[in-house]
C-alpha positions as CSV (number, residue, x, y, z in Angstrom):
1,M,31.3,-65.3,-98.6
2,N,33.9,-63.8,-101.0
3,H,37.3,-65.6,-100.6
4,L,39.2,-62.3,-100.6
5,L,37.0,-60.9,-97.8
6,L,37.4,-64.1,-95.8
7,A,41.2,-64.0,-96.3
8,A,41.3,-60.3,-95.2
9,L,39.3,-61.2,-92.0
10,V,41.5,-64.1,-91.1
11,G,44.6,-61.9,-91.7
12,A,43.3,-59.2,-89.5
13,A,42.5,-61.7,-86.7
14,V,46.1,-63.1,-87.0
15,I,47.6,-59.6,-86.8
16,A,45.4,-58.7,-83.8
17,G,46.5,-61.9,-82.1
18,C,50.1,-60.9,-82.4
19,G,49.3,-58.7,-79.4
20,G,51.3,-56.1,-77.8
21,D,52.8,-55.4,-74.4
22,D,50.1,-55.7,-71.7
23,G,52.1,-53.4,-69.5
24,S,53.1,-56.0,-67.0
25,D,56.7,-56.6,-66.1
26,K,57.3,-60.3,-66.5
27,T,60.7,-61.9,-66.2
28,S,59.8,-64.5,-68.8
29,S,58.2,-64.2,-72.2
30,R,56.2,-67.3,-71.3
31,G,54.4,-65.3,-68.6
32,T,56.0,-66.8,-65.5
33,A,58.9,-65.9,-63.4
34,A,61.9,-68.0,-64.3
35,A,65.5,-68.5,-63.0
36,A,68.3,-67.5,-65.4
37,K,69.6,-70.4,-67.4
38,A,73.3,-70.6,-68.3
39,T,73.4,-71.1,-72.1
40,D,75.3,-70.4,-75.3
41,T,72.2,-70.8,-77.5
42,I,68.9,-68.9,-77.5
43,R,66.1,-70.6,-79.4
44,I,63.2,-68.8,-81.0
45,A,60.0,-70.9,-81.4
46,D,56.4,-69.9,-81.5
47,F,57.4,-66.2,-81.2
48,L,59.1,-66.8,-77.9
49,Y,62.7,-66.7,-76.8
50,D,63.9,-69.9,-75.0
51,P,65.3,-69.4,-72.4
52,A,63.5,-66.1,-71.7
53,V,66.0,-65.4,-68.9
54,A,69.5,-66.4,-69.8
55,T,73.0,-66.1,-68.4
56,V,76.2,-66.0,-70.5
57,K,79.8,-65.1,-70.0
58,A,81.2,-61.8,-71.3
59,G,82.7,-62.2,-74.8
60,Q,80.9,-65.5,-75.4
61,K,79.3,-66.0,-78.8
62,I,75.6,-66.6,-78.4
63,S,73.9,-68.6,-81.1
64,V,70.4,-67.5,-82.0
65,R,68.4,-70.3,-83.6
66,N,65.1,-69.2,-85.3
67,E,62.8,-72.2,-85.5
68,D,59.9,-70.1,-86.7
69,A,59.0,-69.5,-90.4
70,A,58.9,-65.7,-89.7
71,P,62.2,-63.7,-89.5
72,H,63.2,-62.4,-86.0
73,T,66.0,-60.5,-84.3
74,L,67.7,-60.5,-80.9
75,T,68.2,-56.9,-80.2
76,H,69.3,-54.9,-77.2
77,E,66.3,-52.9,-76.0
78,A,68.2,-49.8,-75.0
79,S,68.6,-46.9,-77.3
80,E,72.4,-47.5,-77.8
81,R,71.7,-51.0,-79.2
82,A,74.8,-52.6,-77.6
83,F,74.2,-55.6,-79.8
84,D,71.8,-56.7,-82.6
85,S,71.6,-60.1,-84.4
86,G,70.1,-58.4,-87.5
87,N,67.3,-60.2,-89.3
88,I,67.5,-63.9,-88.9
89,K,65.4,-65.6,-91.6
90,G,63.0,-68.4,-90.6
91,K,64.6,-71.7,-90.0
92,A,68.1,-70.0,-89.9
93,S,70.6,-69.1,-87.2
94,G,72.5,-66.0,-86.3
95,S,74.6,-64.9,-83.4
96,V,75.5,-62.0,-81.0
97,T,78.4,-61.4,-78.7
98,I,78.1,-59.2,-75.6
99,D,81.4,-58.0,-74.2
100,K,80.3,-56.0,-71.2
101,P,78.9,-57.6,-68.0
102,G,75.4,-56.5,-67.0
103,T,71.8,-57.4,-67.4
104,Y,70.3,-56.6,-70.8
105,K,66.6,-56.5,-71.9
106,V,66.2,-57.8,-75.4
107,F,63.4,-57.8,-77.9
108,C,62.6,-58.7,-81.6
109,E,62.6,-55.5,-83.7
110,L,60.1,-57.1,-86.0
111,H,57.8,-58.4,-83.2
112,A,58.2,-56.0,-80.3
113,F,56.0,-58.1,-77.9
114,M,58.8,-60.7,-78.0
115,K,61.0,-60.0,-75.0
116,A,63.7,-61.7,-72.9
117,E,66.6,-60.9,-70.5
118,I,70.3,-61.8,-70.8
119,T,72.6,-61.5,-67.8
120,V,76.3,-61.3,-68.8
121,T,78.8,-62.3,-66.2
122,G,82.5,-61.3,-66.0
């Protein structure tokens, strides 16, 4: 088999495997309900946020540590984009600060299937 054809087939399989939203409303990007974890760091590994359900204090700086080789973002899912880490290169870190208490759905702008939830307390 031609090596270019094989590479194209493997690439297509990888892209298809990146998946999309299956329409279910899960509270954890790992597919199980999870209690919110108090933290000041959100880790990205294997295209998942950890913790997927986090609690932080208003005005607290949240470190976002990308352990994947691919770039990622931590972006507020709503149209007003109350916060956005910007692109965080692979094996690098970034941060966000959320000033207003509430519960925020977040996602990666580069990989929209990556989702998490952050609750900000007063």
